[in-house]
N, C-alpha and C positions, 0 to 999 in steps of 0.2 A: 370656288370652296375651296381646294386642293393649297391654295397659295395663300389662306390665312391661316391655315394649319401651321403651313412652314414659317410664317413670319411669328406665330403664337410661340413656337416649339424655340425658336431664334433669339426671341425675348425672355426666355424661360432660362437659356442659358445664358446668357447676360447676367440676370439677376442672380443666379445662383453664383458667378463668378465673382460678383462684388458681396455676396453675402459670404460666401467662403472665405475673401481675405478679410472681410473683420473678425473671422474666426482662427486670423495669421494662420489660413492653408492657402495653397499654391491657386489663384485666380484661373490660371490657364489651362493647369489640368483639371478643376472641378468644371471650366466651360467645355472643355472635350468629352467628359463625361458626362455632362449634361446635356449633351448633343446626341449622347447613344442613350439615355435610360431615362432621361426627363426627370419627368415630377417625382423618379424613385432617389435621384438625386438629391432632392431638393429635401425628400424628410431627412435622406441621411446628413445630409449639412445642421439642419434643425437639430436632431438629433445627438450626435456627436458633441464633447464637448470639447471646448478649445485644446490644442495643444500643450502639454508644461513646457516653459521655456527653460 
């Protein structure tokens, strides 16, 4: 069971990195943050607007 947990958490981090890049944010930074706070990072990415260019 613990292996599945780590695989899911890593997958979520990869998804968050891709989602962050679509909003013109650093994918690697959001990947690292997602490894730490997981679903909370997903919420932050979705709620925050794109930065002004």
